[in-house]
N, C-alpha and C positions, 0 to 999 in steps of 0.2 A: 521452380519447374518450368516457366517460360522462358528463361534464360537458357535453361539446358535444352529446352525443346528447339529453339531458336538456332543454337549452334550446330545442331545435327540436320535441322530440317533445311535453313537456308543454303548451305553449300550443294545439297543433294538438288533443290530445286534449280539453283542456277546451272549446276552441271548438266541437268536435263534440258534446260534451254539452250546452252551452247550445243550441245549433241543434236538437238532439233535442228540447227542452223547448219551444223556441218553434215548431217544426214541427207539434208534438202539438198544442199549445193553438192553433195557429192553424187546421189543417185539419181538426182532430176536435172543436172547441168545441162544436159544437151536439150532436153524439153523446155527447161526455162533457166536461160543463161543469167538473170537478173537475181541476185541474191535477196534483194530488199524484201520480197514476199515471206521468206524464211525468218528474216529479221523480226518483221511485223508480227508473224505467228510466235515466235519466241517471246517478244513484249507482250503480246496477249496472254500467253502461258504463265510468265511471270505475275502478270496482273491478276489473274484469276486464281492463281494458286498462293498468293500473299495472304498469310493468316493476320491481318491486321486487328481482328477482334482479339485474337489472343495476345500477340505481341506488344499492341500498343494499348488497347482500351482497358485490360484488365489492370496493368500496374498505373495507369493514368486514373483508373477509378479510385484506387487505394490512396494514391497522391492526393486526389480531390479530397477523399474522406479524412485523411490527415490534417489538410489545410482546413476543412469545416470544422473540424474538433477544435483546432488550434484557436480559430476565432472565437470559440466559445469559451476558451480558457482551459481546455483540455489537451495536455501534451502527451501524444503517442511518440514512443522513441525507433518507431519502426512499423512497416505495413504487417509485418508477420501478427503484432500484438492486436493490431485492428482486426485481424481476421481470427485469433485465437479467442479473443473476448467473446466473440459470437457463440462460443463453445462451452463457456463458462456454465456450471450448475452449482458449484458451492461457494459461497461468500463468507469470508471470516472478517470480522471487524474488530479493530482495537477500540477502547473506549475513550481515553484521555486524549483530547486534541483532535478526534477524529469524531466522535459523536457527540464529545462535549467541546466547550469552548476551548478548555486547556488553561484557563486562567483562574488559579485557585485563590480563595479567599479564606480566613480563619473564620468559623462560624463559633466555635466554642474552644475555652480551655480552662483546665480545673483550678489553675493559680498562676499569679504572677511570676513565682520562682520557677514553675515549669516553663514558661515561655521565654524566661531569660536564660534558662540552661540550653532549651533547645535552639534558640536563636545564636547562643555562644559557639555551638558546635556546625549548626546547619550552614553557616555562612562559608564554610569551607567545601560545600557541595553544589553543585550546578542543577541539582534536580529542581523542576518546577514548584514541588511542595516547599522544599527548602528555602527557595527564593521567596514564596509568599510568607514563611514564618519570619524570615529576616526582615522583611519590608514591614511586617505588622509590629513587630516589636520596637518599642522607642525606649527600653530601660539599656544601661550600660551593660556591656557583654563581659564575660570572664575570658581570662587567656586560657586558650585549650591547645595542647600539645600532643604529640603522638597520634595524629588523625589517622585513621583507617575507615575508609568507605567500602561496604560490602553490597555489591550491586544487588537490588531486589529485596534488601533487607532493611539497610540502614547504615548509621555511621558511630563511629566509637573514637573516642579520645579520652585525655587525661587532663583534670585539673586538680594542681598541688599534689600528683601522686593517685588522685581518686579516679575511679573510671566512670566515664559519662556515655551514657548511651541514648541513641534517639532513633526510633526506627518501628517497625512494626511488632505486634504481639509475640509472634514467632522468634524474631530477632533477640528479644529479651528473654524469652524463655531458653533460648541456646546458651545465653549466658546467665544462668540460673536466677533469673529475676521472675518473682511470681506477680502476676497482675491481677487484683481483685475484679472478680465480675460485676461490672457495671451495667446498667440500661444505657448505653450512649445512643445519642440520635444518629441517623444514618448519615454516613460520611466516610471520609479517608483519614485514619488514626495516625498520629505519630505519639507514641509513648516513649516517655523519658524516665531514665534511672540515673542515679547518681550515688556513688560509695557504695554500691550493691543493694540500694534500697530505691523502691519504686516511688517515683515523685508525682506523675499525674499524666495526663493526656492533652493532646491538641487535636481538635476537629477540625479537617479542611474539606471545604465544598468545592465543587466544580459543576457548575451548571449544563444541562444537556442543551444542545443547539435547538434552535426553533425548527429548524430544517430537517433535523433528524428524524423525527417521529413519522412524519408522512412518508419521508424517502424509504425509511427501512420497512414499514408497513406495505409499501408498494413492492419493494424487491422480494419479501417474504411470499409473494404470490406466485413468483415464476423461480426463486431460486431457494436452495437450503442455506438459510441466513444464521450466522452463530457470532456471539460476541466472546472475546477472548481478553481478559484484563487481569492485572496484577493486583488489582483493588481487593478490598475484602468482600465477603460474602453477602451482608447487608445492602453495601451500596450497590454491588453488581446487579442483585436482584431488584433492587428500585428502579434501577436504569432499565432493565430488561423488560419489567413491567410497564414502564412509560412508553417503551418501543413496541408494544402489543404483546409482551410476553414470549419474547423471542428465546432460544436457547442460548445458555452463557456458561461460561467456566471462569471462575474466580480465583484469586489468591495464586496466578501463577506466576512464577519466576522467568526470565527470559528464555531459558532452555525447557521450561514447563510449557510455555506458549507454543514453541516449536513442536514439540513432542505431541500436543495436544492437537495442533493442526493437523498433523502427519495422521493422526488416529481418525479425524472426521473427513479427511480427505477420501473422496470414492474413485473410480476409475475414471472418471471424467476430469474435465479442466475445474481448477480451483483458482480461487482469486483471494488475495488478502490486501486489506486497507489498513494502513497505518501511517504514523509519522514520527516515531521517536528512534533514539539509537537503539534500543531494545528491539525494535522492530525490523530492523535491517535484515536478520536471519530470515524471516518468515518472507518478508517481501521478495528475497532472493530466491528461497525454496518454492514458492507458490508459482503456478503456471504463468499467472498474471499477478504482477505486484503494482499496487497501486498507493501513491504517497499524495499527501497535502502539499500545497506549496510552501507552507511553513514549516514543514519537517526538518528533521536536521539533514546536514550535507551528507552524511552516510545512507540516511534513507532514502533521499533523492538520487543519490548516485545509482543504487541498486535497484531501484523500481524501474517498471517498464511503461508506466504511465502517472503522470503528474496532473493533478487538480490545482490549477495556479490559485484561485482564490478561497481555496478550503470550503467551498460550498459543496458539500455531501450531495446535494441534488443533480449535480453535473455527473455523477456516477451513472445515474439512470439515462442522462443525455450520451453519454458515451456508449451505452449499450445501442440505443436507437440508431446513432450515426453508425456504429460498425456493422449493424445488421441492415441497413439501407445501403450501405457500401457495398456490402457482400452480395445483396439482392441485384444492386445495378451490375457488378461485376459479372454475373451470373448471366443477366440478360445481354449484355455485351458479346 
């Protein structure tokens, strides 16, 4: 806005200043043959007509705001995002790696053979849960071929011609494997079947960040805050209750997250905070996309704001810096 204004305003003002000198020189030359008073008047006219408060102080306020945010570990990719964030009313949060540490550990597993089978096939996946299973296992693994990974569901392969599956309950159900209803502890489950026979489960835990609870409770006072996760219902409900009983949607596939986010968006500005490859569509789709510093390269690429040290508390600081910057800009 300021740039467009200056492109029109500046030539007009300079033109008027030149006309002031010329008119004085032409019409009053006999009475005042010295041109200096008219040049002086034109200079005064240029000084009093200069919109410094708009052309200089407004952009500089936002440059200062971006610099202050960077010193605090918050990177804004442009002044427009520093302005837009002040109008946000809806905040959607990813769970894993954003509200939780993202460091998975094995809490429980049904038997050694289940763990061995899971580790045999999960070593072909880059998913954090898969890595946790592989690191935990100390048994010799089987040779697996015909690997097929289904994003959001699990992974499939074959051992000596028999089908091996490791993934969610729905993934096994899609392959006609029935899982007995068991009263399992809260956590993320990986179910395993081999040769069309259900073998067991592995329960993976991921602890909530110490800073998440108070930060989210503070955010809910001023913003519509919701958690979106691909985790199971019990695990999501447990995290949501620890965060003060916030609204949540669980068992969402990547496309389901995007659809749900679009459903909860209002006519106001929306923000999404995430860190995984699966979060990239939401980070791109939101009015303001915020990624953690440890996020995937794709998530960082498409996000508008980056929180360098993964501290969710800096989200509140980003809001405060943006609002202060906007206030100073208005004063200027």
